[in-house]
Backbone and ligand atoms as CSV (ligand in chain L), in Angstrom:
chain,resi,resn,atom,element,x,y,z
A,1,MET,N,N,117.185,57.364,110.718
A,1,MET,CA,C,117.786,58.239,110.063
A,1,MET,C,C,116.653,59.108,109.284
A,2,GLY,N,N,116.740,60.664,109.115
A,2,GLY,CA,C,115.674,61.315,108.452
A,2,GLY,C,C,115.706,62.681,109.032
A,3,PRO,N,N,115.452,63.679,108.266
A,3,PRO,CA,C,115.360,64.947,108.734
A,3,PRO,C,C,114.275,65.156,109.674
A,4,ALA,N,N,114.410,66.371,110.639
A,4,ALA,CA,C,113.098,66.577,111.481
A,4,ALA,C,C,111.989,66.745,110.761
A,5,GLY,N,N,110.988,66.098,111.250
A,5,GLY,CA,C,109.553,65.875,110.584
A,5,GLY,C,C,109.385,64.783,109.492
A,6,SER,N,N,110.377,63.757,109.389
A,6,SER,CA,C,110.333,62.630,108.596
A,6,SER,C,C,109.590,61.507,109.259
A,7,GLY,N,N,109.328,61.637,110.611
A,7,GLY,CA,C,108.324,60.631,111.327
A,7,GLY,C,C,109.282,59.681,112.200
A,8,LYS,N,N,110.557,60.158,112.415
A,8,LYS,CA,C,111.510,59.300,113.221
A,8,LYS,C,C,110.910,58.811,114.559
A,9,SER,N,N,110.326,59.820,115.238
A,9,SER,CA,C,109.918,59.468,116.557
A,9,SER,C,C,108.669,58.640,116.600
A,10,THR,N,N,107.790,59.044,115.834
A,10,THR,CA,C,106.464,58.222,115.762
A,10,THR,C,C,106.676,56.738,115.478
A,11,GLN,N,N,107.439,56.680,114.443
A,11,GLN,CA,C,107.868,55.263,113.945
A,11,GLN,C,C,108.551,54.570,115.093
A,12,GLY,N,N,109.724,55.328,115.886
A,12,GLY,CA,C,110.537,54.659,116.586
A,12,GLY,C,C,109.683,54.218,117.973
A,13,HIS,N,N,108.855,55.165,118.276
A,13,HIS,CA,C,107.917,54.865,119.496
A,13,HIS,C,C,107.076,53.565,119.113
A,14,GLN,N,N,106.459,53.716,117.930
A,14,GLN,CA,C,105.579,52.467,117.635
A,14,GLN,C,C,106.349,51.150,117.589
A,15,LEU,N,N,107.585,51.163,117.156
A,15,LEU,CA,C,108.390,49.925,117.003
A,15,LEU,C,C,108.706,49.515,118.477
A,16,ALA,N,N,109.268,50.388,119.049
A,16,ALA,CA,C,109.685,50.192,120.677
A,16,ALA,C,C,108.395,49.393,121.377
A,17,ASP,N,N,107.296,49.996,121.229
A,17,ASP,CA,C,106.072,49.674,122.011
A,17,ASP,C,C,105.588,48.523,121.501
A,18,GLU,N,N,105.725,48.230,120.343
A,18,GLU,CA,C,105.025,46.894,119.762
A,18,GLU,C,C,105.997,45.557,120.102
A,19,TYR,N,N,107.323,46.015,119.961
A,19,TYR,CA,C,108.387,44.864,120.210
A,19,TYR,C,C,108.861,44.918,121.494
A,20,GLY,N,N,108.786,45.898,122.245
A,20,GLY,CA,C,109.317,45.789,123.634
A,20,GLY,C,C,110.755,46.261,123.658
A,21,TYR,N,N,111.070,47.046,122.696
A,21,TYR,CA,C,112.566,47.468,122.754
A,21,TYR,C,C,112.735,48.801,123.531
A,22,ALA,N,N,113.835,49.110,124.105
A,22,ALA,CA,C,114.227,50.448,124.495
A,22,ALA,C,C,114.185,51.418,123.394
A,23,TYR,N,N,113.815,52.713,123.822
A,23,TYR,CA,C,113.630,53.663,122.795
A,23,TYR,C,C,114.489,54.850,123.078
A,24,ILE,N,N,115.618,55.191,122.459
A,24,ILE,CA,C,116.620,56.153,122.901
A,24,ILE,C,C,116.567,57.269,121.620
A,25,SER,N,N,116.125,58.598,122.140
A,25,SER,CA,C,116.023,59.690,121.245
A,25,SER,C,C,116.990,60.652,121.895
A,26,THR,N,N,117.888,61.051,121.016
A,26,THR,CA,C,118.775,61.937,121.636
A,26,THR,C,C,118.309,63.372,121.624
A,27,GLY,N,N,117.418,63.665,120.680
A,27,GLY,CA,C,116.694,64.883,120.780
A,27,GLY,C,C,115.841,65.048,122.065
A,28,GLU,N,N,115.004,63.934,122.305
A,28,GLU,CA,C,114.191,64.092,123.593
A,28,GLU,C,C,115.189,64.247,124.895
A,29,ILE,N,N,116.209,63.567,125.001
A,29,ILE,CA,C,117.157,63.490,126.095
A,29,ILE,C,C,117.770,64.926,126.216
A,30,PHE,N,N,118.073,65.506,125.067
A,30,PHE,CA,C,118.648,66.861,125.179
A,30,PHE,C,C,117.633,68.049,125.524
A,31,ARG,N,N,116.326,67.545,125.087
A,31,ARG,CA,C,115.380,68.794,125.293
A,31,ARG,C,C,115.053,68.750,126.973
A,32,VAL,N,N,115.316,67.518,127.612
A,32,VAL,CA,C,115.234,67.721,128.983
A,32,VAL,C,C,116.439,68.108,129.741
A,33,LEU,N,N,117.634,67.978,129.173
A,33,LEU,CA,C,118.947,68.407,129.896
A,33,LEU,C,C,119.375,69.628,129.662
A,34,ILE,N,N,119.276,70.203,128.491
A,34,ILE,CA,C,120.114,71.531,128.139
A,34,ILE,C,C,119.364,72.619,128.430
A,35,THR,N,N,120.358,73.575,129.066
A,35,THR,CA,C,119.693,75.024,129.605
A,35,THR,C,C,120.275,76.137,128.860
A,36,GLY,N,N,119.976,77.203,129.289
A,36,GLY,CA,C,120.713,78.573,128.918
A,36,GLY,C,C,120.767,78.878,127.333
A,37,ARG,N,N,121.895,79.445,127.076
A,37,ARG,CA,C,122.002,79.846,125.627
A,37,ARG,C,C,122.128,78.531,124.753
A,38,ARG,N,N,122.640,77.466,125.199
A,38,ARG,CA,C,122.776,76.345,124.384
A,38,ARG,C,C,121.433,75.839,123.992
A,39,ARG,N,N,120.361,76.037,124.934
A,39,ARG,CA,C,119.116,75.524,124.718
A,39,ARG,C,C,118.396,76.199,123.522
A,40,SER,N,N,118.635,77.545,123.475
A,40,SER,CA,C,118.071,78.526,122.285
A,40,SER,C,C,118.737,77.870,120.987
A,41,GLU,N,N,120.089,77.953,121.100
A,41,GLU,CA,C,120.918,77.318,119.805
A,41,GLU,C,C,120.186,75.946,119.263
A,42,MET,N,N,120.140,75.024,120.247
A,42,MET,CA,C,119.458,73.852,119.978
A,42,MET,C,C,118.202,74.020,119.226
A,43,LEU,N,N,117.451,74.918,119.908
A,43,LEU,CA,C,115.968,75.034,119.301
A,43,LEU,C,C,115.918,75.730,118.020
A,44,GLU,N,N,116.939,76.416,117.762
A,44,GLU,CA,C,117.232,77.038,116.442
A,44,GLU,C,C,117.573,75.913,115.583
A,45,GLY,N,N,118.043,74.732,115.899
A,45,GLY,CA,C,118.283,73.738,114.943
A,45,GLY,C,C,119.814,73.499,114.901
A,46,LYS,N,N,120.756,74.198,115.621
A,46,LYS,CA,C,122.137,73.931,115.483
A,46,LYS,C,C,122.551,72.576,116.280
A,47,LEU,N,N,123.324,71.610,115.472
A,47,LEU,CA,C,123.716,70.527,116.304
A,47,LEU,C,C,124.678,70.662,117.712
A,48,LEU,N,N,124.323,69.916,118.589
A,48,LEU,CA,C,125.295,69.920,119.823
A,48,LEU,C,C,126.690,69.150,119.265
A,49,SER,N,N,127.575,69.484,120.150
A,49,SER,CA,C,128.887,68.946,119.918
A,49,SER,C,C,128.967,67.681,119.939
A,50,ASP,N,N,129.854,66.898,119.229
A,50,ASP,CA,C,129.860,65.452,119.093
A,50,ASP,C,C,130.383,64.795,120.346
A,51,GLY,N,N,131.301,65.545,121.120
A,51,GLY,CA,C,131.742,65.073,122.368
A,51,GLY,C,C,130.547,64.903,123.544
A,52,GLU,N,N,129.822,65.898,123.596
A,52,GLU,CA,C,128.679,66.128,124.443
A,52,GLU,C,C,127.568,64.894,124.038
A,53,VAL,N,N,127.456,64.777,122.866
A,53,VAL,CA,C,126.339,63.894,122.491
A,53,VAL,C,C,126.689,62.387,122.713
A,54,ILE,N,N,128.056,62.148,122.308
A,54,ILE,CA,C,128.418,60.727,122.627
A,54,ILE,C,C,128.481,60.519,124.097
A,55,ARG,N,N,129.101,61.438,124.869
A,55,ARG,CA,C,129.041,61.183,126.419
A,55,ARG,C,C,127.710,60.779,126.713
A,56,VAL,N,N,126.879,61.419,126.416
A,56,VAL,CA,C,125.350,61.154,126.830
A,56,VAL,C,C,124.881,59.659,126.411
A,57,VAL,N,N,125.092,59.606,125.172
A,57,VAL,CA,C,124.623,58.280,124.617
A,57,VAL,C,C,125.289,57.104,125.214
A,58,ASP,N,N,126.672,57.310,125.467
A,58,ASP,CA,C,127.448,56.465,126.112
A,58,ASP,C,C,126.863,55.989,127.401
A,59,LYS,N,N,126.389,57.158,128.192
A,59,LYS,CA,C,125.768,56.846,129.600
A,59,LYS,C,C,124.306,55.963,129.408
A,60,VAL,N,N,123.598,56.627,128.696
A,60,VAL,CA,C,122.422,55.775,128.469
A,60,VAL,C,C,122.478,54.425,128.090
A,61,LEU,N,N,123.478,54.209,127.183
A,61,LEU,CA,C,123.658,52.734,126.849
A,61,LEU,C,C,124.156,51.787,127.993
A,62,GLU,N,N,124.740,52.455,129.003
A,62,GLU,CA,C,125.274,51.823,130.214
A,62,GLU,C,C,124.046,51.331,131.310
A,63,ILE,N,N,122.983,52.154,130.776
A,63,ILE,CA,C,121.727,51.684,131.831
A,63,ILE,C,C,121.052,50.814,131.009
A,64,ILE,N,N,120.860,50.689,129.775
A,64,ILE,CA,C,120.071,49.562,129.109
A,64,ILE,C,C,120.988,48.298,128.776
A,65,ASP,N,N,120.236,47.289,128.576
A,65,ASP,CA,C,120.915,45.992,128.298
A,65,ASP,C,C,121.152,45.895,126.693
A,66,THR,N,N,122.425,46.123,126.371
A,66,THR,CA,C,122.538,46.512,124.888
A,66,THR,C,C,122.783,45.092,124.115
A,67,LYS,N,N,122.620,43.934,124.826
A,67,LYS,CA,C,122.558,42.696,124.209
A,67,LYS,C,C,121.064,42.398,123.799
A,68,GLU,N,N,120.149,43.455,124.292
A,68,GLU,CA,C,118.749,43.369,123.660
A,68,GLU,C,C,118.601,44.362,122.726
A,69,GLN,N,N,117.618,44.204,121.786
A,69,GLN,CA,C,117.533,45.089,120.591
A,69,GLN,C,C,117.016,46.533,121.122
A,70,PHE,N,N,117.402,47.666,120.536
A,70,PHE,CA,C,117.051,48.961,120.959
A,70,PHE,C,C,116.826,49.903,119.980
A,71,VAL,N,N,116.171,50.836,119.856
A,71,VAL,CA,C,115.863,51.787,118.910
A,71,VAL,C,C,116.767,53.173,119.122
A,72,LEU,N,N,117.411,53.574,118.257
A,72,LEU,CA,C,118.227,54.683,118.375
A,72,LEU,C,C,117.616,55.888,117.438
A,73,ASP,N,N,117.305,56.998,117.945
A,73,ASP,CA,C,116.480,57.905,117.204
A,73,ASP,C,C,117.392,59.118,117.346
A,74,GLY,N,N,117.720,59.592,116.056
A,74,GLY,CA,C,118.529,61.029,116.094
A,74,GLY,C,C,120.034,60.791,116.423
A,75,PHE,N,N,120.363,59.561,116.178
A,75,PHE,CA,C,121.742,59.463,116.343
A,75,PHE,C,C,122.215,58.037,115.579
A,76,PRO,N,N,123.218,57.952,115.034
A,76,PRO,CA,C,124.263,59.209,114.792
A,76,PRO,C,C,124.078,60.101,113.641
A,77,ARG,N,N,124.305,61.317,113.848
A,77,ARG,CA,C,124.131,62.694,112.804
A,77,ARG,C,C,125.175,63.053,112.190
A,78,THR,N,N,126.619,62.534,112.830
A,78,THR,CA,C,127.828,63.259,112.046
A,78,THR,C,C,128.638,62.012,111.904
A,79,LYS,N,N,129.872,62.086,111.061
A,79,LYS,CA,C,130.866,61.263,110.941
A,79,LYS,C,C,131.539,60.871,112.234
A,80,PRO,N,N,131.888,61.703,112.997
A,80,PRO,CA,C,132.516,61.206,114.340
A,80,PRO,C,C,131.580,60.422,115.060
A,81,GLN,N,N,130.326,60.570,114.980
A,81,GLN,CA,C,129.411,59.803,115.660
A,81,GLN,C,C,129.278,58.429,115.229
A,82,VAL,N,N,129.345,58.293,113.745
A,82,VAL,CA,C,129.349,56.965,113.343
A,82,VAL,C,C,130.634,56.398,113.655
A,83,ASP,N,N,131.628,57.020,113.557
A,83,ASP,CA,C,132.950,56.440,114.213
A,83,ASP,C,C,133.012,55.874,115.548
A,84,TRP,N,N,132.240,56.600,116.220
A,84,TRP,CA,C,132.183,56.055,117.693
A,84,TRP,C,C,131.150,54.807,117.938
A,85,LEU,N,N,130.221,54.887,116.970
A,85,LEU,CA,C,129.348,53.786,116.853
A,85,LEU,C,C,129.888,52.286,116.443
A,86,LEU,N,N,130.954,52.850,115.360
A,86,LEU,CA,C,131.635,51.634,114.829
A,86,LEU,C,C,132.612,50.983,115.796
A,87,GLU,N,N,133.260,51.780,116.567
A,87,GLU,CA,C,134.279,51.474,117.850
A,87,GLU,C,C,133.450,50.584,118.738
A,88,GLN,N,N,132.221,50.799,119.128
A,88,GLN,CA,C,131.360,50.079,119.944
A,88,GLN,C,C,131.042,48.838,119.376
A,89,VAL,N,N,130.714,48.814,118.107
A,89,VAL,CA,C,130.575,47.468,117.473
A,89,VAL,C,C,131.726,46.515,117.478
A,90,GLN,N,N,132.857,47.149,117.245
A,90,GLN,CA,C,134.065,46.401,117.044
A,90,GLN,C,C,134.473,45.987,118.529
A,91,ALA,N,N,134.116,46.802,119.585
A,91,ALA,CA,C,134.454,46.304,120.902
A,91,ALA,C,C,133.658,45.115,121.287
A,92,GLY,N,N,132.455,44.848,120.446
A,92,GLY,CA,C,131.435,43.795,121.130
A,92,GLY,C,C,130.403,44.428,121.876
A,93,ARG,N,N,130.256,45.575,121.856
A,93,ARG,CA,C,129.115,46.086,122.858
A,93,ARG,C,C,127.594,45.836,122.242
A,94,PHE,N,N,127.612,45.833,121.006
A,94,PHE,CA,C,126.300,45.347,120.335
A,94,PHE,C,C,126.544,45.127,119.098
A,95,GLU,N,N,125.585,44.570,118.194
A,95,GLU,CA,C,125.566,44.028,116.729
A,95,GLU,C,C,125.687,45.250,115.928
A,96,PRO,N,N,126.077,45.334,114.777
A,96,PRO,CA,C,125.852,46.353,113.953
A,96,PRO,C,C,124.454,46.797,113.620
A,97,PRO,N,N,124.118,48.054,113.654
A,97,PRO,CA,C,122.744,48.572,113.652
A,97,PRO,C,C,122.416,48.235,112.088
A,98,VAL,N,N,121.007,48.127,112.139
A,98,VAL,CA,C,120.150,48.166,110.893
A,98,VAL,C,C,119.764,49.612,110.739
A,99,VAL,N,N,120.198,50.223,109.658
A,99,VAL,CA,C,119.779,51.632,109.436
A,99,VAL,C,C,118.570,51.802,108.681
A,100,VAL,N,N,117.626,52.709,109.247
A,100,VAL,CA,C,116.409,52.881,108.470
A,100,VAL,C,C,116.354,54.408,108.054
A,101,ASP,N,N,116.357,54.676,106.763
A,101,ASP,CA,C,116.477,56.256,106.386
A,101,ASP,C,C,115.057,56.576,105.857
A,102,LEU,N,N,114.444,57.500,106.562
A,102,LEU,CA,C,113.121,57.941,106.237
A,102,LEU,C,C,113.264,59.079,105.279
A,103,GLU,N,N,112.777,58.907,103.937
A,103,GLU,CA,C,113.067,59.896,103.028
A,103,GLU,C,C,111.841,60.736,102.909
A,104,VAL,N,N,111.906,62.173,102.735
A,104,VAL,CA,C,110.698,63.065,102.680
A,104,VAL,C,C,111.199,64.272,102.018
A,105,SER,N,N,110.268,64.843,101.307
A,105,SER,CA,C,110.568,66.140,100.411
A,105,SER,C,C,110.415,67.368,101.666
A,106,GLU,N,N,111.419,68.408,101.198
A,106,GLU,CA,C,111.345,69.633,102.113
A,106,GLU,C,C,109.898,70.184,102.219
A,107,ALA,N,N,109.329,70.242,100.937
A,107,ALA,CA,C,107.858,70.695,101.194
A,107,ALA,C,C,106.929,70.007,102.049
A,108,GLU,N,N,106.974,68.636,102.100
A,108,GLU,CA,C,106.287,67.709,102.905
A,108,GLU,C,C,106.606,68.038,104.370
A,109,ILE,N,N,107.939,68.196,104.423
A,109,ILE,CA,C,108.236,68.418,105.975
A,109,ILE,C,C,107.850,69.786,106.530
A,110,ARG,N,N,108.053,70.701,105.653
A,110,ARG,CA,C,107.413,72.158,105.968
A,110,ARG,C,C,105.950,72.069,106.458
A,111,ASP,N,N,105.032,71.343,105.693
A,111,ASP,CA,C,103.924,71.132,105.920
A,111,ASP,C,C,103.602,70.404,107.300
A,112,ARG,N,N,104.422,69.441,107.314
A,112,ARG,CA,C,103.972,68.600,108.815
A,112,ARG,C,C,104.412,69.391,109.898
A,113,LEU,N,N,105.677,70.065,109.914
A,113,LEU,CA,C,106.343,70.674,111.009
A,113,LEU,C,C,105.450,71.931,111.466
A,114,GLN,N,N,104.729,72.666,110.457
A,114,GLN,CA,C,103.961,73.627,110.859
A,114,GLN,C,C,102.664,73.102,111.763
A,115,LYS,N,N,102.105,71.938,111.338
A,115,LYS,CA,C,101.115,71.526,111.878
A,115,LYS,C,C,101.555,71.069,113.282
A,116,ARG,N,N,102.671,70.455,113.406
A,116,ARG,CA,C,103.187,70.138,114.870
A,116,ARG,C,C,103.331,71.197,115.930
A,117,GLY,N,N,103.728,72.243,115.414
A,117,GLY,CA,C,103.834,73.485,116.197
A,117,GLY,C,C,104.865,73.550,117.261
A,118,ARG,N,N,105.878,72.532,117.394
A,118,ARG,CA,C,106.903,72.561,118.478
A,118,ARG,C,C,107.726,73.928,118.364
A,119,LEU,N,N,108.239,74.537,119.633
A,119,LEU,CA,C,108.742,75.692,119.755
A,119,LEU,C,C,109.807,75.808,118.689
A,120,ASP,N,N,110.661,74.757,118.537
A,120,ASP,CA,C,111.774,74.819,117.265
A,120,ASP,C,C,111.228,74.492,115.918
A,121,ASP,N,N,109.985,74.573,115.693
A,121,ASP,CA,C,109.593,74.427,114.405
A,121,ASP,C,C,109.157,75.706,113.690
A,122,SER,N,N,109.929,76.863,113.773
A,122,SER,CA,C,109.706,78.037,113.080
A,122,SER,C,C,110.188,78.031,111.565
A,123,GLU,N,N,109.815,78.642,110.662
A,123,GLU,CA,C,110.231,78.550,109.352
A,123,GLU,C,C,111.726,78.707,109.264
A,124,GLU,N,N,112.384,79.431,110.130
A,124,GLU,CA,C,113.908,79.559,109.817
A,124,GLU,C,C,114.481,78.150,110.203
A,125,ALA,N,N,114.027,77.763,111.526
A,125,ALA,CA,C,114.663,76.576,112.205
A,125,ALA,C,C,114.256,75.325,111.307
A,126,ILE,N,N,113.118,75.254,110.636
A,126,ILE,CA,C,112.832,74.303,109.770
A,126,ILE,C,C,113.911,74.158,108.606
A,127,ALA,N,N,114.088,75.240,107.993
A,127,ALA,CA,C,114.906,75.356,106.889
A,127,ALA,C,C,116.353,75.245,107.436
A,128,GLN,N,N,116.771,75.490,108.349
A,128,GLN,CA,C,118.194,75.111,108.704
A,128,GLN,C,C,118.286,73.851,109.019
A,129,ARG,N,N,117.478,73.289,109.851
A,129,ARG,CA,C,117.660,71.740,110.027
A,129,ARG,C,C,117.564,70.881,108.818
A,130,PHE,N,N,116.775,71.229,107.905
A,130,PHE,CA,C,116.693,70.465,106.649
A,130,PHE,C,C,117.960,70.557,105.984
A,131,GLN,N,N,118.607,72.014,105.783
A,131,GLN,CA,C,119.758,72.179,105.198
A,131,GLN,C,C,121.061,71.339,105.838
A,132,GLN,N,N,121.026,71.386,107.187
A,132,GLN,CA,C,122.081,70.724,107.904
A,132,GLN,C,C,121.990,69.286,107.816
A,133,TYR,N,N,120.659,68.620,107.673
A,133,TYR,CA,C,120.404,67.306,107.385
A,133,TYR,C,C,121.158,66.911,105.955
A,134,GLU,N,N,120.926,67.626,104.961
A,134,GLU,CA,C,121.170,67.476,103.611
A,134,GLU,C,C,122.928,67.418,103.525
A,135,ASP,N,N,123.419,68.583,104.415
A,135,ASP,CA,C,124.877,68.960,104.349
A,135,ASP,C,C,125.777,67.743,105.164
A,136,VAL,N,N,125.234,67.537,106.372
A,136,VAL,CA,C,126.031,66.818,107.340
A,136,VAL,C,C,125.531,65.393,107.514
A,137,THR,N,N,124.285,65.175,107.723
A,137,THR,CA,C,123.885,63.994,108.135
A,137,THR,C,C,123.618,62.933,106.923
A,138,ARG,N,N,122.944,63.580,105.781
A,138,ARG,CA,C,122.606,62.469,104.562
A,138,ARG,C,C,123.885,61.732,104.246
A,139,PRO,N,N,125.181,62.614,104.075
A,139,PRO,CA,C,126.351,62.047,103.487
A,139,PRO,C,C,126.752,60.894,104.342
A,140,ILE,N,N,126.366,60.672,105.627
A,140,ILE,CA,C,127.026,59.658,106.401
A,140,ILE,C,C,126.354,58.365,106.046
A,141,LEU,N,N,125.154,58.470,105.411
A,141,LEU,CA,C,124.464,57.130,104.957
A,141,LEU,C,C,125.388,56.482,104.140
A,142,ASP,N,N,126.180,56.834,103.112
A,142,ASP,CA,C,126.984,56.259,102.158
A,142,ASP,C,C,128.165,55.766,102.990
A,143,TYR,N,N,128.568,56.549,103.989
A,143,TYR,CA,C,129.727,56.236,104.759
A,143,TYR,C,C,129.525,54.878,105.543
A,144,MET,N,N,128.121,55.001,106.175
A,144,MET,CA,C,127.819,53.597,106.923
A,144,MET,C,C,127.614,52.589,105.966
A,145,GLN,N,N,127.207,52.763,104.796
A,145,GLN,CA,C,126.957,51.585,103.917
A,145,GLN,C,C,128.389,50.981,103.469
A,146,GLU,N,N,129.318,51.923,103.244
A,146,GLU,CA,C,130.654,51.431,102.960
A,146,GLU,C,C,131.114,50.682,104.222
A,147,LYS,N,N,130.911,50.900,105.362
A,147,LYS,CA,C,131.330,50.061,106.386
A,147,LYS,C,C,130.679,48.815,106.548
A,148,GLY,N,N,129.639,48.602,105.662
A,148,GLY,CA,C,129.025,47.247,105.754
A,148,GLY,C,C,127.718,47.258,106.544
A,149,TRP,N,N,127.066,48.324,107.035
A,149,TRP,CA,C,125.733,48.450,107.558
A,149,TRP,C,C,124.730,48.372,106.489
A,150,GLN,N,N,123.745,47.677,106.948
A,150,GLN,CA,C,122.601,47.535,106.039
A,150,GLN,C,C,121.678,48.960,106.077
A,151,ILE,N,N,121.520,49.483,105.015
A,151,ILE,CA,C,120.942,50.802,104.793
A,151,ILE,C,C,119.534,50.626,104.255
A,152,ASN,N,N,118.440,50.856,104.849
A,152,ASN,CA,C,116.841,50.656,104.137
A,152,ASN,C,C,116.548,52.076,103.874
A,153,ARG,N,N,116.267,52.459,102.720
A,153,ARG,CA,C,115.941,53.725,102.394
A,153,ARG,C,C,114.191,53.637,102.066
A,154,ILE,N,N,113.540,54.563,102.953
A,154,ILE,CA,C,112.231,54.266,102.897
A,154,ILE,C,C,111.321,55.535,102.590
A,155,ASP,N,N,110.369,55.399,101.458
A,155,ASP,CA,C,109.677,56.516,101.172
A,155,ASP,C,C,108.619,56.866,102.204
A,156,ALA,N,N,109.192,57.976,103.066
A,156,ALA,CA,C,108.440,58.359,104.329
A,156,ALA,C,C,107.388,59.490,103.899
A,157,GLY,N,N,107.117,59.789,102.779
A,157,GLY,CA,C,106.135,60.739,102.486
A,157,GLY,C,C,104.742,60.397,102.380
A,158,ARG,N,N,104.518,59.039,102.847
A,158,ARG,CA,C,103.290,58.403,103.023
A,158,ARG,C,C,102.576,58.245,104.199
A,159,GLN,N,N,101.459,57.636,104.257
A,159,GLN,CA,C,100.757,57.417,105.595
A,159,GLN,C,C,101.612,56.819,106.570
A,160,ALA,N,N,101.531,57.144,107.915
A,160,ALA,CA,C,102.387,56.419,108.927
A,160,ALA,C,C,102.397,55.058,108.912
A,161,GLN,N,N,101.121,54.469,108.623
A,161,GLN,CA,C,101.020,52.942,108.762
A,161,GLN,C,C,101.670,52.242,107.661
A,162,ALA,N,N,101.772,52.956,106.292
A,162,ALA,CA,C,102.474,52.337,105.268
A,162,ALA,C,C,103.888,52.233,105.370
A,163,VAL,N,N,104.462,53.348,106.119
A,163,VAL,CA,C,105.792,53.558,106.318
A,163,VAL,C,C,106.121,52.467,107.301
A,164,TYR,N,N,105.430,52.388,108.303
A,164,TYR,CA,C,105.786,51.352,109.530
A,164,TYR,C,C,105.774,49.993,108.999
A,165,ARG,N,N,104.988,49.624,107.958
A,165,ARG,CA,C,104.960,48.254,107.326
A,165,ARG,C,C,106.189,48.117,106.711
A,166,ASP,N,N,106.839,49.159,106.025
A,166,ASP,CA,C,107.956,48.959,105.382
A,166,ASP,C,C,109.198,48.793,106.096
A,167,ILE,N,N,109.146,49.561,107.266
A,167,ILE,CA,C,110.109,49.433,108.387
A,167,ILE,C,C,110.275,48.101,108.978
A,168,LEU,N,N,109.148,47.505,109.285
A,168,LEU,CA,C,108.856,46.150,109.764
A,168,LEU,C,C,109.632,45.111,108.887
A,169,ARG,N,N,109.184,45.309,107.592
A,169,ARG,CA,C,109.860,44.557,106.541
A,169,ARG,C,C,111.399,44.490,106.385
A,170,ALA,N,N,111.698,45.730,106.621
A,170,ALA,CA,C,113.232,46.154,106.401
A,170,ALA,C,C,114.081,45.331,107.694
A,171,LEU,N,N,113.403,45.344,108.943
A,171,LEU,CA,C,113.805,44.722,109.959
A,171,LEU,C,C,113.855,43.186,110.125
A,172,GLY,N,N,113.031,42.655,109.012
A,172,GLY,CA,C,112.695,41.369,109.145
A,172,GLY,C,C,111.626,40.880,110.177
A,173,HIS,N,N,110.705,41.716,110.322
A,173,HIS,CA,C,109.629,41.519,111.279
A,173,HIS,C,C,108.549,41.173,110.645
A,174,LEU,N,N,108.406,41.374,109.312
A,174,LEU,CA,C,107.093,41.116,108.529
A,174,LEU,C,C,107.548,40.222,107.400
A,175,PHE,N,N,106.919,39.062,107.369
A,175,PHE,CA,C,107.172,38.313,106.154
A,175,PHE,C,C,106.106,37.986,105.393
A,176,ILE,N,N,104.781,38.337,105.787
A,176,ILE,CA,C,103.527,38.046,105.160
A,176,ILE,C,C,103.464,39.316,104.226
A,177,THR,N,N,103.220,38.996,102.931
A,177,THR,CA,C,102.957,39.984,102.039
A,177,THR,C,C,101.264,40.016,101.742
A,178,ASN,N,N,100.877,41.248,101.375
A,178,ASN,CA,C,99.314,41.375,101.069
A,178,ASN,C,C,99.216,41.736,99.571
A,179,LYS,N,N,97.918,42.209,99.231
A,179,LYS,CA,C,97.979,42.439,97.606
A,179,LYS,C,C,98.778,43.443,97.072
A,180,SER,N,N,98.964,44.515,98.013
A,180,SER,CA,C,99.881,45.522,97.366
A,180,SER,C,C,101.355,45.207,97.470
A,181,GLY,N,N,101.584,44.012,97.973
A,181,GLY,CA,C,103.167,43.583,98.142
A,181,GLY,C,C,103.777,44.013,99.375
L,1,AMP,P1,P,115.410,66.113,117.194
L,1,AMP,O1,O,114.344,65.948,118.068
L,1,AMP,O2,O,116.162,64.733,116.918
L,1,AMP,O3,O,115.151,66.695,116.074
L,1,AMP,O4,O,116.711,66.805,117.768
L,1,AMP,C1,C,116.425,68.269,118.406
L,1,AMP,C2,C,118.003,68.935,118.599
L,1,AMP,O5,O,118.751,68.089,119.700
L,1,AMP,C3,C,118.744,68.972,117.403
L,1,AMP,O6,O,118.409,70.102,116.580
L,1,AMP,C4,C,120.110,69.150,117.915
L,1,AMP,O7,O,120.239,70.423,118.517
L,1,AMP,C5,C,120.086,68.265,119.236
L,1,AMP,N1,N,120.606,66.820,118.803
L,1,AMP,C6,C,119.794,65.608,118.923
L,1,AMP,N2,N,120.681,64.521,118.418
L,1,AMP,C7,C,121.774,64.996,118.008
L,1,AMP,C8,C,122.937,64.465,117.687
L,1,AMP,N3,N,123.117,63.199,117.328
L,1,AMP,N4,N,124.005,65.303,117.328
L,1,AMP,C9,C,124.128,66.697,117.602
L,1,AMP,N5,N,123.013,67.268,118.044
L,1,AMP,C10,C,121.797,66.514,118.477
């Protein structure tokens, strides 16, 4: 979890590559699939419908072995998406997820995304996506916590390697502490 520019895909890729996990990013999947008017809406930062996103995630999860660990990046982003994931867990499809929340300020995000320069990284789109993250997605963190999922809030306004180390620690992959703890 984390707004656009918080480092979700950088961190998710590194984790998947290092530990051999499948890496599923709904943003990357939809940048491949979506055409026409809806593509421009997506690039402006509007969320796609829950029905469509869930349908695609469901299909992708049929392809991978969900008894193995996998990284989900960019999903869930809304309450109905959390409810769907909860149903999957209750149905025994996979274990409850460990949630990693990458916390970054809007100023830092603006700075990073302007450097990244993706087509959907205009000033307006950055502001819209940050606002929508605050309004729609951030509140579901508490909801997931109420459901008993482990939420790890990580200060992601730091160097990528420091953030990555905290993620490994949160996932129980790193037990050795160094001088800085
Ligand atoms: P991202 O690369 O994660 O920033 O996603 C890029 C775009 O894909 C978003 O701005 C949305 O339009 C769409 N998208 C990705 N994941 C979701 C999701 N879980 N729910 C709704 N829309 C999504």
